[in-house]
ZAGUTOR-405520 format. One record per residue (C-alpha): residue in three letters; z negated, y negated, x negated. Coordinates in steps of 0.001 Angstrom, whole numbers, plus 500000, padded with zeros to 6 digits. Example, Ala and Ser with C-alpha at 12.3 -4.5 7.8 and 13.67 -1.06 7.14 Angstrom:
BEGIN
ala492200504500487700/ser492860501060486330/
This chain:
BEGIN
met058441201827830057/thr056863198631831438/met056510197838835125/lys058877194910834638/thr061535197234833198/ile061059199699836060/ala061421196861838559/ser064621195679836849/ile066124199154836979/ala065182199482840653/ala066754196128841428/leu069958197154839623/ala070086200445841506/gly069606198620844793/ala072353196157843972/leu074754198936843052/val074038200787846296/cys074355197643848418/thr077687196830846780/ala078979200299847711/ala077792199996851308/glu079282196515851721/ser082590197660850241/gln082682200556852716/ser082047198323855713/glu084764195922854574/gly087221198672853631/ala090640198657855260/gly090903200834858347/ile087952203223858379/lys085016201499860076/lys083042204603861053/leu082704207129858257/gly080743210279859069/ala079810213506857332/met079575216820859145/leu077217219349857601/asp077793222981858548/val074538224798859385/ser076108227777861139/arg077659229945858418/gly074486231360856934/arg072797228394855307/val070618226247857603/tyr069362223194855723/asn065665222551856161/val064332219258857492/pro063033217844854164/tyr066435218393852541/leu068231216694855443/lys065958213683855131/arg066908213310851473/cys070557213927852280/phe070630211247854990/glu069116208697852661/arg071807209402850082/met074599209412852656/ser073612205976853885/lys073669204583850375/met077091206123849767/gly078544204233852715/tyr078328206708855609/asn077204205487859009/ser077187208684861068/val076286212333860725/met076877215625862558/leu075156218969862167/tyr077571221727863143/thr075469224195865123/glu076856227284866833/asp073693229205867717/thr071390227676865087/tyr069155225835867527/arg066477227255869809/leu067513227783873430/glu064601228769875620/gly065355231627878010/val068483232830876183/pro067657236211874610/lys068746236683870984/trp070235233179870737/gly070125232568867004/leu068347235848866260/thr067925236192862428/arg070018233052862032/gly067355230397861658/gly067760227327863773/tyr066160224083864805/thr063512223566867456/ile063529220465869656/glu060763219088867433/asp062907219724864336/val065858217881865830/lys063708214954866904/glu062509214642863311/ile066061214948862002/lys067291212325864486/ala064490209959863450/ala065531210381859825/ala069144209580860734/asp068038206479862657/ala065860205337859747/asn068923205431857482/gly071291203684859871/leu073190206862860728/glu074443207634864212/phe073475211238864950/val076130213146866940/pro075367216705868108/cys078172219113867248/ile078163222454869125/gln080506225081870551/thr081158225593874268/leu084160227957874265/gly084805229785870998/his083089230401867665/leu080050232017869276/glu080612235441867687/lys077127235642866219/trp075548235537869676/leu078283237301871629/arg077755240455869536/trp074496241102871400/ser074493242988874712/asp072428240195876268/ser075608238067876305/lys077608240527878420/asp077634238393881585/val079361235479879841/arg081408237278877183/asn085187237067877443/asn085878238660874062/asp084189238830870662/gly084569235110870057/thr084854233261873384/val082761232764876499/leu084121233544879954/val085764230556881588/gly085019230177885306/glu081923232389885252/pro078948230496886764/lys076550231957884182/thr078711230501881426/tyr078030227020882752/glu074338227767883173/leu074315228557879445/ile076272225418878574/glu073919223367880743/lys071009224622878606/met072896223684875426/ile073628220162876583/ala070129219639877952/phe068633220738874620/trp070595218181872629/gln070006215318875020/glu066269215954875050/ala066131216432871269/ala068527213703870073/gly069602211552872986/gly072685209439872370/ser075805208768874376/arg078316211102872742/ile078483214752871808/his080994217056870113/val081514220248872179/gly083853222116869793/met086488224263871542/asp088533224925868359/glu090158228222867395/ala089128229775870715/trp091703232540870531/gly092276234607873655/phe090128232459875937/ala092583233081878841/asp093052236773878033/asp090729239797878009/glu087994239641880665/tyr089268236367882055/ala092742237819882648/lys091228240949884237/arg089432238808886790/asn092004236088887382/gly095348237482886293/lys097446235871883588/arg097416232100884032/pro098807229296881841/asn096489228677878915/phe096650224908879401/asp095427225147882993/val092517227375882055/phe091533225178879143/leu091631222003881217/glu089518223559883975/his086882224564881442/leu086972221158879727/lys086480219408883066/lys083409221482883895/val081900220967880446/cys082503217231880708/glu080788217132884101/ile077720218752882559/cys077785216347879609/asn078130213306881900/arg075261214535884037/his073049214596880958/gly073983211102879817/tyr076872211772877446/lys079653209296878187/glu081964210347875315/val082850213997874733/leu084612214942871507/ile086629218148871108/trp088468219604868121/ser092113219077869040/asp093846222139867572/met093906224208870785/phe094676221255873043/tyr097268219613870865/gly098863222949870004/met099269223799873692/tyr100720220323874361/arg103147220624871452/asp104337224048872621/asn104496223102876308/lys108011222210877404/glu107250221496881046/leu104868218493880978/ser105309215135879312/ala102622213494877211/glu102036211027880058/glu101544213823882573/ile099151215699880327/ser097254212528879461/lys096428212059883160/lys094838215531883242/ile092392214838880386/pro088933214051881785/ala087702210498881284/gly085613210019878139/val087216212858876155/arg088206212054872561/leu090457214351870554/val089345215080866987/phe092369215797864807/trp091258217954861885/asp093260218982858847/tyr091852219911855437/tyr094758221336853519/asn098002219454854103/leu099152217274851194/asp101985215502853088/thr101186211989854318/asp104141212123856721/his102597215182858402/tyr099431213193859072/arg101410210185860350/arg103413212305862779/thr100376214200864067/ile098333211024864536/asp101233209624866565/gly101365212765868662/his097646212566869429/thr097929208853870238/glu100542209573872899/leu098079211882874635/asn094706210261874274/gly094829207023872276/lys093877206799868599/pro092264210121867644/val089027210620865785/leu089953212157862445/ala088325214945860433/gly089266215579856842/gly087517217948854505/ala085656217983851226/leu086395221495850015/val083000223014849365/trp083483226100851497/asp084069229620850237/arg082995228603846723/phe080007227488844658/ile081490224224843410/his083427221469845206/phe087202221759844678/arg087481218082843836/glu091171217946842919/tyr092326219414846221/thr089977217191848239/leu091402214128846516/lys094987215179847267/ala094564216334850894/leu091969213776851985/gly093830211054850112/ala097036211739852038/phe095086211845855338/leu093305208548854640/thr096567206823853706/ala098073207766857076/ala094843206945858927/lys094705203411857586/glu098409202831858213/lys098021203978861820/gly094889201935862459/cys092505204856862994/glu088956203643862587/glu086852206819862614/met086943209598860008/trp084589212535859577/ile084276214319856235/thr083602217965857053/leu081642220132854622/trp082144223599856033/gly080270226682854859/asp082734229546855308/asn081799232923853884/gly078062232384853761/ala077734228680852856/tyr076947229609849258/his077979226249847808/ile075385224677845516/pro073819221683847335/glu074256219490844248/thr077964219794844794/ile077552218406848343/asp076330215131846817/glu079342214939844517/ala081727215849847347/met080293213293849773/phe080262210593847140/thr083837211301846027/ser085023211268849662/ala083220208013850446/glu084712206360847361/leu088155207531848408/ala087694206270851974/ala086560202868850699/gly089510202572848335/arg087351202578845198/pro088037204516841981/val086995208160842229/glu086901208848838495/pro083532208856836679/asn083750205402835126/asp080698203325834221/asp080390201827837718/thr080734205054839696/cys078410206901837337/ala075767204151837599/arg075908204079841414/phe075830207890841715/lys072857208031839362/ala071068205337841368/ile071670207252844620/thr071115210867843533/gly069508210859840091/met072331213077838832/asp075134212563836341/phe078433212119838177/lys080492212742835056/thr078999216213834550/leu079396217261838200/ala082976215942838269/lys083796217896835099/ile082277221103836494/ser084331220603839644/asp087516219734837765/ile087294222848835643/gln088923224619838599/ser091991222451838062/his092220223233834366/pro095765224428833600/asn094368227594832063/phe092412228514835179/asn094652227528838056/leu095510230955839422/gly095449229752843022/lys092066231356843649/his088473230222843932/asp085972229006841367/thr084416232492841510/thr087513234253840188/phe085863235256836891/phe082268234943838096/tyr082683237986840360/asp085107239880838109/asp083662243283837257/pro082601243425833559/leu083966246917833066/tyr087161246945835178/met088017243273834425/leu090752243165837079/glu090862239370837342/ile091014238960833579/arg093827241497833396/asn095609239771836272/ala095477236466834351/leu096708238113831143/ala099627239679832988/lys100458236453834792/trp100546234492831539/asp102093237314829525/gly101704236915825761/asp099932233571826033/gly097153234844828293/ile094428235340825702/asn094914231850824234/arg094890230261827674/leu091725232041828743/arg090032231113825485/ala090993227492826029/trp089460227616829511/arg086304229228828140/asp086077226463825543/ala086508223831828243/leu083580225391830089/ala081529225299826906/glu082372221620826460/val081117220859829964/glu078001222915829321/ala077252221077826097/gly077015217744827895/ala075197219073830938/lys071613219370829751/glu070496216001831080/ser072709216011834164/gly070008216491836765/ala072162219252838278/pro070529222438836973/val072053224913839429/ser075620223802838815/cys075047223924835078/ala073505227390835279/tyr076500228553837282/ser078888227166834684/arg076925228845831880/ala076889232214833686/thr080647232049834191/arg081339230996830583/thr079170233661828921/lys080630236356831141/leu084167235312830271/asp083248235074826572/tyr082025238673826632/ser085072239920828547/leu087592238433826129/ala085687239693823086/met085261243191824490/leu088902243575825524/glu090012242725821977/ala087349244894820310/trp087835247894822570/lys091599247855822212/ala091171248105818446/lys088162250452818763/asp086606248287816059/ala082885249190815922/glu081757245889814375/lys083673243826816898/ile082309245979819732/lys078780245181818457/glu079671241482818443/ala080971241778821995/ala077784243616822957/ala075760240650821684/lys077844238358823909/leu077169240744826802/asp073425240345826214/lys073858236562826569/ala075894237013829734/val073165239157831274/asp070534236556830414/ala072646233701831791/met073382235563835042/arg069712236426835474/glu068812232785834973/phe071423231694837527/cys070187234204840131/glu066633232884839751/ile067496229189839772/tyr069903229610842691/arg067209231428844665/asp064671228692844016/asn067177226025845003/trp068058227830848252/asn064381227994849211/glu063941224329848357/thr066863223119850471/ser067376225702853206/gln065747228123855590/pro065485231692854252/phe067914233084856827/gly071339233793855349/phe070148234043851771/asp070156237847851881/leu073968237920851959/ile074367235667848919/gln071544237340847011/lys073264240701847448/arg076452239246845976/asn074742237527843066/val072469240360842036/ser075374242809842280/val077086240793839525/leu073877240941837502/ala073498244659838156/arg077048245320836986/leu076486243291833820/glu073315245244833129/glu075187248486833745/ala077907247377831317/lys075224246493828752/arg073622249905829163/arg076916251740828859/val078013249804825763/his074693250375824013/glu074839254095824881/tyr078314254206823361/leu077181252395820187/ala074235254791819920/gly076605257781820008/lys075371258986823400/ser078863258836824903/glu082277259326823395/thr083946256537825337/ile083672254194828327/pro086454255216830730/glu086550251897832592/leu087149250007829332/asp089793252547828315/glu091516251623831572/ala090957247907831115/val092860247640827842/lys095994249323829224/pro098966247110830240/phe098337245781833722/gly101909245372834935/asn102800243114837846/thr100273240596839172/trp099370240589842829/
């Protein structure tokens, strides 16, 4: 390839990226589009990965970024804060902030100052400020000393004029130890008192705008029959912005009504939709498009100008980072009103930004929406299914009655079709995951049929498929491990490694048992005898 050709390709890539960014800035309604990366559920992205991620985000059309940190930053003088959890030093955050600035991204700290601090509150060192397992103790002076350290850390590390202080899902914050000390008081009063004190700390450290997740606040307002919206609005400290989050609702009217309700209280809310990458390996693209699409429609109708795309990491943040790129790109396209399907234009721009094939990643994601998979569960339904008990396979067969085998075979074939076109995708971990799932399902279907007939030749054929499944799972475990170490701190990997290698161990056990049976060392395999019996009702 000549230098002139390389230059031409680079120019084309730049033009494609610029076109996307310009379209975003001119898009109807959403003027500030941010992405929130969760670094508190096990996976803590390392600084080099975040630098690459910020560069891609900027080219996709984002102009702001949050890192959701519960205890995954270093607080001097707070024993066990972030112990075994990883976390960023002040120097790390300064480097991260500089990378955000270099890519035109506003960096907004995103922390917790009331609930969601379970990982630290489990330690005895937290006893002076612990209200219950999840919330800190409102009104306790040491609680505000702790929060002062949090706010001071982020102002020194990242500066800026606004901060997100959390306060979502803080169940029981006015009960337990608080109620023992103060008696039972109205939740709204307690919440507002705490919010006022937190805002005073934030203001003292230079934060003029304080964002909070609105679920607790709005829920208490909605359920409160005594105060009007106007009366409650007057009680909200100056500079507070409510962040209305919703990741699952598919009803545009629901979003319209709730935006109106927030507006009565606090002006146009900041919005937070979701790209569903949590509690799964692969982005659930179809659901994101439906839920986020409904939210964005309402947002633009109501004149809301700021939307955050949250990428949570529930259940260990085991999503494959490649899928983050696809999820962020898809969400940005949706927000800008551009096509979200992998046509020539979207594929060219995604390739220019990430080096990966959008069509392949979209197909891997969309396989969850295949009519012969959609059991209302996660992408890991068959990945984690035990190769001897096969409960998920049996559940699917029972659900689909006599057509179950054909439907599962069709889904397996769809996986194989994705796999066949994935070799040059630039997304090796996603492809390895797809291959591990497909080979495991291929074995399961073959073995169920062979074992039911007790056909020795077919059992040997199924055993050969089992060998391939073992190899594919071993490959996935290795490539996933390497990718984790490339993108993230080592903390948190232990949980996911235990899950992944347990699947491999069970496949190897199944392989050993089947080969022992074929060699005449055992008369039967009791788990497979059980697996071929009628399953009955699904759960």
